[in-house]
N, C-alpha and C positions, 0 to 999 in steps of 0.2 A: 514405508509410507503406506499410509492405512486410506482408503476413500471416506470413510466416515469422518476421522477426523479432519479429513481436508473439508469436507460437506459443513460440518458446524464448527470448522475454526479451533476445534479442541485442542490443537499441537501447541508447543511450547511459542514463548514468544520468538521473534527472528529478525525484528527490525531495530537495530540501535541507535544512539543518540543523534548523530548530526544526520543520518537517514530518515529519522523519526523527523525531525524538525523540517528539513528538506520537502518530507510528503505533505507536512503539514502546510507548510507555506504555497509549493505549487498547487495542492489539491483545491486549497480554495480561492488561487489565482486562475487555475481554470475552469474552475465550477462558475465564476463570475463573469469571465473574460466574454463571455457568449453574449452574455445582456448587454455587458458594457459596450462591445465595441457593435453593437444593436444587428446580432446576424440574424438570418432566420428563424424561427420559432423554434424548426426542428432541429437546426445545429447547435442552439443555444441551449435544448433541453439536454442534446446530447452528451453537451460539453459539461453541463451541471451534474448529470448522472457520472460520466466517468471521473470527474473530479471530485466529485464527493466520494465515490469509492477509493480514488486515490487518497483522498483526505481520513478516510475511514480504516486504511494501512497504518496510518501514522497515528491515531487513536489509540486504537488496538493494539499496536505493534507487531501483529503478526500480516504475512503478505503468505499470499497460496501459491503466488510461482516462487517465490524462494525454498518453500514449503517441497514442492515437486521436484526443484532442482537441490535439494539437501544444503541449501546456503543461507546463512547470517549474517547480520552486522551487528547483534547482539553481543556484546562483548561479555564473556564468561571467561576468559583468560587474556582479553585487553586487546587481541586479534581478530579482525572480521576471518570466517572459517570456513572451512566445507567442509560439511558431514556426511561425506559418503561411507557408504556401511554396505 
């Protein structure tokens, strides 16, 4: 694991099909939920930021937490894998 790759998101894609779709749907829902339910501005803003970050992992197909743990749901052999080196 390289810190520069982590900081610049220059590692390989590690978010696969179903995982990607779930991240896009739930990220969008989290981002809008705070405003929809009329939460205080600080809470709604925090939820929007977290939802947008979650949504971005789906768009980019890259998850820093997966990278840190050496995990991937992006099918190379068709199965989720743990890349322990």
